[in-house]
C-alpha angles and dihedrals in degrees: 000000000000092000091053092051092047091050091050092050092047093049093048092048094045090069090057098048114123121246095219138039119201093341096311125104119247090234090059092046092049089055092045094051097034093123092051094048094045093047093048092051092046092048090050090057093041091051092048095048095044091045092052091048087064089078098064096029098041097052095239123156115254089244095054112107096198096094090049091051091049091047091052091048094049096043092051100034099049095058091049089051091049091049088054101043104038097055090042091053093045092045094240125136110278093206090054091054092049092049095046091047089055092049093044090059089063100245141083114292094237091056095047094050093042088058093046093048091049088054091050089051089053089051092051090051089049093050091048090050090048093051096039 
């Protein structure tokens, strides 16, 4: 149900996405920040897979939500970190990379980053539960 709603919102918003950001086309910006976008997407999947592997490898009960919280935190926090570090190391505008990543995911920027920040919040709760 939630996935259907998210898909509907993303499709509706995709028709309203701008074609330019600060005078540059989104196609050009996607090429310019290709490494950042690819790395962020790969780290999302890596964080999700490694977080979900905590269940069988960490000896947690199947009803324990701690591995899920940690998986959400890693899968949402690692892309944000990549979108901060890669443009900084390549001397490209960080804000530009964040905006084009949001657009490249096919939805409005505010929605993409709301979801990622919610995942980071889940990760913080998971770490606090792990430490406490």
